[in-house]
C-alpha positions as CSV (number, residue, x, y, z in Angstrom):
1,X,168.1,42.5,131.3
2,X,164.5,41.2,130.9
3,X,164.2,37.0,131.2
4,X,161.3,37.4,129.3
5,X,162.7,39.0,126.2
6,X,166.2,37.7,124.8
7,X,168.8,39.6,123.0
8,X,168.0,38.0,119.6
9,X,164.3,36.7,118.9
10,X,164.9,34.0,116.4
11,X,162.0,32.4,114.5
12,X,162.5,29.0,112.7
13,X,162.6,28.3,109.3
14,X,159.1,26.9,109.1
15,X,158.2,30.4,110.3
16,X,159.7,31.9,107.2
17,X,156.6,33.7,105.6
18,X,155.0,31.5,102.8
19,X,153.7,34.6,100.9
20,X,154.5,38.4,100.7
21,X,152.1,40.5,101.4
22,X,150.6,43.6,99.1
23,X,149.7,46.5,101.2
24,X,148.3,48.1,98.1
25,X,145.2,45.6,98.3
26,X,144.5,47.3,101.7
27,X,144.7,51.0,100.6
28,X,141.5,52.9,100.0
29,X,143.6,55.4,97.9
30,X,145.7,53.2,95.6
31,X,149.0,54.4,94.3
32,X,148.7,56.4,90.8
33,X,149.7,54.3,88.0
34,X,152.8,54.2,86.0
35,X,152.2,56.3,82.7
36,X,153.4,55.6,79.4
37,X,155.8,58.8,79.0
38,X,154.8,59.3,75.1
39,X,151.3,58.7,75.3
40,X,150.6,59.5,79.0
41,X,148.4,56.5,79.3
42,X,148.5,54.0,82.2
43,X,151.0,51.3,81.3
44,X,149.6,48.2,80.4
45,X,151.0,44.7,81.2
46,X,152.2,44.2,77.6
47,X,154.0,47.2,77.7
48,X,155.7,46.7,81.2
49,X,156.9,43.4,79.9
50,X,159.1,44.9,77.2
51,X,161.1,46.2,79.9
52,X,160.5,43.8,83.0
53,X,160.2,40.2,83.3
54,X,156.3,39.1,82.7
55,X,155.6,37.9,86.3
56,X,157.1,41.1,87.7
57,X,155.1,43.3,85.6
58,X,152.1,41.3,86.5
59,X,153.1,41.9,90.3
60,X,153.6,45.6,89.6
61,X,150.1,46.1,88.7
62,X,148.5,44.0,90.9
63,X,146.4,45.7,93.9
64,X,143.8,43.4,94.7
65,X,145.5,40.4,96.1
66,X,146.5,41.0,99.8
67,X,149.0,38.2,99.7
68,X,151.0,36.4,96.7
69,X,152.8,33.3,97.4
70,X,156.3,32.7,97.4
71,X,157.5,30.1,95.0
72,X,159.2,27.2,96.6
73,X,162.6,27.7,94.9
74,X,162.9,31.4,96.5
75,X,161.7,30.3,99.8
76,X,164.6,27.4,99.8
77,X,167.0,30.1,98.7
78,X,165.7,32.4,101.8
79,X,166.5,29.6,104.1
80,X,170.3,30.5,103.7
81,X,170.0,33.6,105.7
82,X,166.5,33.7,106.8
83,X,164.5,34.3,109.1
84,X,166.8,37.4,110.1
85,X,167.0,38.3,113.8
86,X,164.9,40.8,115.4
87,X,167.6,42.2,118.1
88,X,166.9,44.1,121.7
89,X,169.2,46.7,121.5
90,X,169.9,46.5,125.4
91,X,173.6,47.6,125.3
92,X,172.5,50.9,123.4
93,X,169.5,51.4,125.8
94,X,171.9,51.4,128.6
95,X,174.5,53.8,127.0
96,X,171.6,56.4,126.1
97,X,170.0,55.8,129.7
98,X,166.8,55.7,128.4
99,X,163.8,54.1,129.4
100,X,162.6,53.4,125.6
101,X,163.0,50.1,124.3
102,X,164.8,49.5,121.1
103,X,164.6,46.6,118.8
104,X,166.2,46.6,115.2
105,X,165.7,44.0,112.4
106,X,169.2,43.1,111.1
107,X,169.3,42.2,107.4
108,X,173.0,42.0,106.8
109,X,173.4,38.4,107.5
110,X,174.4,37.2,103.9
111,X,177.4,38.1,101.7
112,X,175.8,41.1,99.9
113,X,175.4,42.6,103.6
114,X,172.1,44.0,103.3
115,X,168.0,43.3,102.6
116,X,168.5,43.7,98.9
117,X,169.0,39.9,98.4
118,X,165.3,39.5,99.6
119,X,164.2,41.0,96.3
120,X,167.4,40.0,93.8
121,X,166.6,36.4,94.4
122,X,163.0,36.6,93.4
123,X,163.7,38.9,90.5
124,X,166.4,36.7,89.2
125,X,164.0,33.9,89.5
126,X,161.8,35.0,87.6
127,X,163.9,35.9,84.8
128,X,165.2,32.4,84.8
129,X,161.5,30.9,84.6
130,X,161.2,33.3,81.5
131,X,164.0,31.8,79.8
132,X,166.0,34.8,79.4
133,X,169.9,35.1,79.2
134,X,170.4,38.0,81.7
135,X,169.4,41.1,83.1
136,X,170.8,44.7,83.7
137,X,170.4,47.1,86.4
138,X,171.9,49.9,88.4
139,X,173.3,50.2,91.8
140,X,173.9,53.0,94.0
141,X,176.2,52.2,97.1
142,X,176.6,48.7,95.5
143,X,174.5,46.7,97.9
144,X,171.6,46.1,95.3
145,X,174.6,45.0,92.4
146,X,176.1,42.9,94.9
147,X,172.9,41.3,95.8
148,X,171.7,40.8,92.2
149,X,175.2,39.3,90.9
150,X,174.8,36.6,93.8
151,X,171.3,35.9,92.4
152,X,172.4,35.7,88.9
153,X,175.1,33.7,89.7
154,X,172.6,31.1,91.6
155,X,170.7,30.8,88.4
156,X,173.4,30.9,85.8
157,X,172.1,34.4,84.3
158,X,174.3,37.1,83.2
159,X,174.4,40.3,84.9
160,X,175.2,43.8,83.6
161,X,175.6,46.5,86.2
162,X,175.7,50.3,86.1
163,X,177.0,51.8,89.2
164,X,176.7,55.3,90.2
165,X,180.0,56.7,89.5
166,X,180.8,58.4,92.9
167,X,180.2,55.0,94.7
168,X,182.0,53.0,91.9
169,X,185.0,55.1,93.2
170,X,184.3,55.5,96.6
171,X,183.6,51.6,97.1
172,X,186.0,49.7,94.9
173,X,185.5,46.4,97.0
174,X,182.2,46.3,96.6
175,X,182.4,46.4,92.9
176,X,185.2,43.4,93.4
177,X,182.5,41.5,95.1
178,X,179.9,41.8,92.2
179,X,182.7,40.9,89.7
180,X,183.6,37.9,91.6
181,X,180.0,36.9,91.2
182,X,180.5,37.3,87.3
183,X,178.6,40.4,86.7
184,X,180.1,43.3,84.8
185,X,180.3,46.6,86.4
186,X,180.4,49.9,84.9
187,X,180.6,53.6,86.4
188,X,177.3,55.6,85.4
189,X,177.2,57.8,83.5
190,X,179.5,56.2,80.8
191,X,180.2,56.2,77.3
192,X,178.7,53.2,76.4
193,X,175.0,54.3,76.0
194,X,173.6,57.0,74.0
195,X,171.7,58.2,77.4
196,X,175.1,58.3,79.1
197,X,177.0,60.0,76.6
198,X,174.1,62.8,76.5
199,X,174.3,63.1,80.3
200,X,177.9,63.7,80.4
201,X,177.7,66.4,77.7
202,X,175.2,68.2,79.9
203,X,177.0,67.5,83.4
204,X,180.6,67.2,82.5
205,X,182.6,65.8,85.5
206,X,179.3,64.6,87.5
207,X,179.6,61.7,90.1
208,X,176.2,60.7,88.7
209,X,172.8,59.4,90.1
210,X,170.6,56.3,90.5
211,X,168.5,58.1,87.9
212,X,171.4,58.1,85.4
213,X,172.3,54.6,86.0
214,X,168.8,53.5,85.7
215,X,168.6,54.9,82.4
216,X,171.6,53.3,81.4
217,X,170.5,50.0,82.4
218,X,166.8,50.4,80.8
219,X,168.3,51.1,77.6
220,X,170.9,48.5,77.5
221,X,168.1,46.1,78.4
222,X,165.7,47.2,75.6
223,X,168.5,47.0,72.9
224,X,169.7,43.5,74.1
225,X,168.0,40.5,72.8
226,X,167.4,38.1,75.9
227,X,167.6,40.7,78.5
228,X,165.2,42.6,80.8
229,X,166.1,45.2,83.5
230,X,165.5,44.7,87.4
231,X,165.1,47.3,89.5
232,X,166.2,47.2,93.4
233,X,164.0,49.9,94.8
234,X,161.2,52.3,94.1
235,X,158.7,49.7,92.1
236,X,155.6,48.3,93.9
237,X,157.0,44.9,93.1
238,X,160.3,45.4,95.2
239,X,158.1,46.4,98.0
240,X,156.2,43.5,97.7
241,X,159.1,41.3,98.1
242,X,160.8,42.9,100.7
243,X,157.3,42.8,102.8
244,X,159.1,39.6,104.2
245,X,161.1,41.9,106.3
246,X,158.2,43.5,108.0
247,X,156.0,40.2,108.4
248,X,158.9,38.6,110.2
249,X,159.3,41.4,112.7
250,X,155.6,41.4,113.4
251,X,155.9,37.7,113.7
252,X,158.6,38.0,116.0
253,X,157.3,40.9,118.3
254,X,153.8,39.0,118.6
255,X,155.6,35.9,119.4
256,X,156.6,37.8,123.0
257,X,153.4,39.8,123.2
258,X,155.4,43.3,122.4
259,X,153.5,46.4,120.7
260,X,155.8,48.9,118.6
261,X,155.0,52.5,119.2
262,X,157.2,54.0,116.4
263,X,158.9,51.9,113.3
264,X,161.7,53.5,111.6
265,X,163.3,53.1,108.5
266,X,165.8,55.0,106.2
267,X,164.4,55.9,102.8
268,X,166.2,56.3,99.5
269,X,164.2,54.6,97.0
270,X,161.6,53.0,99.6
271,X,162.5,49.5,99.3
272,X,163.5,48.3,102.9
273,X,161.2,51.2,104.8
274,X,158.3,49.8,102.4
275,X,159.2,46.3,103.4
276,X,159.6,46.8,107.1
277,X,156.4,48.9,107.7
278,X,154.0,46.9,105.4
279,X,151.9,44.5,107.8
280,X,152.1,47.3,110.4
281,X,150.6,49.8,107.8
282,X,148.4,47.1,106.8
283,X,146.8,47.1,110.5
284,X,146.4,50.9,110.3
285,X,144.6,50.8,107.0
286,X,142.3,48.1,108.5
287,X,141.9,50.3,111.6
288,X,143.2,47.4,113.9
289,X,146.2,49.5,115.2
290,X,148.1,52.5,115.2
291,X,151.8,53.1,114.9
292,X,154.1,56.0,114.4
293,X,155.9,55.2,111.1
294,X,159.1,57.5,110.3
295,X,160.9,57.8,106.9
296,X,164.4,59.1,107.1
297,X,166.3,60.5,104.4
298,X,169.6,62.5,103.9
299,X,169.4,66.3,104.0
300,X,171.4,66.3,100.9
301,X,168.8,64.5,98.9
302,X,165.4,65.5,100.9
303,X,162.8,64.0,98.6
304,X,160.3,63.3,101.0
305,X,160.6,66.6,103.0
306,X,161.0,69.2,100.4
307,X,160.2,67.6,97.2
308,X,156.8,67.7,95.4
309,X,154.0,64.8,95.1
310,X,153.8,64.9,91.3
311,X,154.4,62.6,88.3
312,X,158.0,62.7,87.2
313,X,160.4,60.4,85.2
314,X,161.8,57.6,87.2
315,X,165.2,58.2,85.6
316,X,167.6,61.2,84.5
317,X,167.5,59.9,80.8
318,X,163.7,60.3,80.7
319,X,163.7,56.5,79.1
320,X,161.3,55.2,81.7
321,X,157.7,55.6,82.5
322,X,156.3,58.2,84.7
323,X,155.4,57.6,88.5
324,X,153.7,59.8,90.7
325,X,155.9,60.1,93.7
326,X,157.6,62.5,96.0
327,X,160.1,64.1,93.8
328,X,163.0,66.7,93.5
329,X,162.9,66.2,89.8
330,X,164.7,63.7,87.5
331,X,167.3,66.2,86.9
332,X,168.4,66.8,90.6
333,X,172.0,65.7,90.9
334,X,172.4,64.7,94.5
335,X,175.8,65.7,95.9
336,X,178.6,63.3,96.5
337,X,177.4,62.5,100.0
338,X,178.0,59.4,101.5
339,X,174.2,58.3,101.7
340,X,174.9,55.8,99.1
341,X,171.7,54.0,98.1
342,X,169.5,57.1,99.2
343,X,170.6,59.3,96.6
344,X,167.4,58.9,94.4
345,X,165.3,62.0,93.4
346,X,162.0,60.2,93.8
347,X,160.2,57.7,96.1
348,X,158.4,54.3,96.0
349,X,154.8,55.5,94.7
350,X,153.4,53.1,97.7
351,X,155.2,55.0,100.2
352,X,154.4,58.3,98.6
353,X,150.8,57.7,98.6
354,X,150.9,56.6,102.4
355,X,152.6,59.8,103.2
356,X,150.2,61.9,101.3
357,X,147.4,60.1,103.2
358,X,149.1,60.8,106.8
359,X,150.3,57.2,107.6
360,X,153.6,58.0,107.8
361,X,156.0,61.1,108.4
362,X,159.4,61.9,107.1
363,X,162.6,63.6,108.6
364,X,165.9,64.4,106.8
365,X,169.3,64.2,108.7
366,X,172.7,65.6,108.2
367,X,175.7,62.8,107.3
368,X,177.7,64.1,110.0
369,X,175.0,63.5,112.7
370,X,174.2,60.1,110.9
371,X,177.8,58.9,111.4
372,X,177.9,60.0,115.0
373,X,174.9,57.8,115.4
374,X,176.5,55.0,113.5
375,X,179.8,55.0,115.7
376,X,177.8,55.0,119.1
377,X,175.6,52.2,117.8
378,X,178.8,50.5,116.4
379,X,180.8,50.8,119.8
380,X,178.0,49.0,121.9
381,X,175.8,46.9,119.9
382,X,179.0,45.1,118.0
383,X,177.5,45.7,114.1
384,X,179.4,48.1,112.0
385,X,176.2,49.8,110.3
386,X,175.5,50.8,106.7
387,X,175.7,54.7,106.2
388,X,172.1,54.1,104.8
389,X,171.0,52.3,107.9
390,X,172.4,54.9,110.1
391,X,169.9,57.4,109.0
392,X,167.2,55.3,110.9
393,X,169.9,54.9,113.8
394,X,169.9,58.5,114.2
395,X,166.4,59.1,114.6
396,X,165.9,55.9,116.9
397,X,168.7,57.6,119.1
398,X,167.0,61.0,118.9
399,X,163.6,59.7,119.7
400,X,165.4,57.6,122.8
401,X,166.8,60.8,124.4
402,X,163.1,62.5,124.2
403,X,161.9,59.1,126.2
404,X,164.8,60.0,128.8
405,X,163.8,63.5,129.1
406,X,160.3,62.8,129.5
407,X,160.2,59.0,131.1
408,X,158.3,57.9,128.6
409,X,158.6,53.9,128.0
410,X,158.2,53.7,124.4
411,X,159.0,51.1,122.3
412,X,161.3,51.6,119.4
413,X,161.7,49.5,116.1
414,X,163.9,50.3,113.2
415,X,165.4,48.5,110.2
416,X,169.2,48.1,110.3
417,X,169.2,47.5,106.3
418,X,172.7,46.1,106.3
419,X,176.5,46.3,107.1
420,X,179.2,49.1,106.5
421,X,182.2,47.0,105.9
422,X,182.5,48.2,102.5
423,X,182.1,51.9,103.5
424,X,185.0,52.2,105.5
425,X,186.4,55.3,103.1
426,X,183.0,57.2,104.6
427,X,184.2,56.3,108.0
428,X,187.6,57.3,107.7
429,X,186.5,60.9,106.3
430,X,184.3,61.1,109.3
431,X,187.1,59.6,111.5
432,X,189.3,62.3,110.1
433,X,187.3,65.3,110.6
434,X,187.2,65.9,106.8
435,X,183.6,64.9,106.2
436,X,181.2,68.0,105.7
437,X,177.5,68.4,105.1
438,X,175.4,69.5,102.3
439,X,172.2,70.8,102.0
440,X,170.6,71.7,98.5
441,X,169.7,75.3,98.3
442,X,165.8,76.2,97.7
443,X,167.0,77.3,94.0
444,X,168.5,74.0,93.4
445,X,165.6,72.4,94.1
446,X,163.1,74.6,92.6
447,X,165.2,74.6,89.4
448,X,165.0,70.6,88.9
449,X,161.4,70.7,89.9
450,X,160.4,73.5,87.5
451,X,161.5,70.9,84.7
452,X,158.7,68.4,85.8
453,X,156.6,66.9,83.1
454,X,153.4,68.6,82.4
455,X,150.8,65.8,83.4
456,X,147.0,66.4,84.1
457,X,146.2,63.5,86.3
């Protein structure tokens, strides 16, 4: 082990960022605007404010300010669990016998068990500042719902969560954590909303999707006085809040003079990946440095690798604005895999634009290979990773093994977005040898893409 680089690189409280980084300010090609689904015109602040908190709507539209101050109340809350450590995976390197240097940014050191709390506390803060009664949201594997229920409890806000039905059934203990923090949790699609009843009629017996749950949460928010909808991924405002991950990572690397060659993150809606890579992409955009950035997604929901870059609805019920993003079509129903929070048909518009412009690449991996990597990591690094995070671990291991073959001493950084202690039923299926791999056929994807809205933009 190097005497210079410790296992864990910790920052002090004073080194917690005081501003979020808005990568869109440095992008020559800005992400295409959200469109009103009825008029097909760019959404205004007034229109967005009917669904989102007013300050969050402003952040969603902000493409000019590179840095946005983090309010003191949010920063004080961050101090409960931040700064998060950047860890040198010495044991994994030794296990693999690779000359590669592997680092991971660990975001699971809080009760929600994931990075989601970084944005949840910000969104709850702005809701409280606006004088709202409560918020509604969706959640896939449950990390976002758990984080938001914690944040709402802290600010004494009501929290209504629509949880994707397959995850609701697979992860009952995550559901109970949300309820412990005072949130109500409804499996989606449900019969409690108009859009939920419609989806159930069209897809009887479905395990649901994030797109379904979003539709129900938005309908509930817009029909309930004193409530707004908040989202845990996809939106530019969420990517902004999550930039604290990348800012801390870069500060820790710079502290020891470490230059990353490759940065890897799992990708569902894009929040953790966007946050992790933001300051590094900023350097690329300003032509100050170069990195290989890899987005890893499940082969069962291959948005970036097999989707199209086009305007689409953000939700299955088609009640949300249109976003230009890589998409499989809002009607695409992912299989009931264990990818959890990665089972979303679209991708963050900011990341989509960056991929289209060649600043990053995308790979898809099958879930049995993901769990193989998760167990290798758990056995030597001592952390049971979330299935979502393990997509990044899979590619990090693959790249480290390539370095073993070539002798290249590449520096690899990946995001460990959270822990997998509420995902033990998934691990049980893998350990019992009953987990399979599902890859959607070309016809299945084509049928969903065929129904994309016709937008001349």
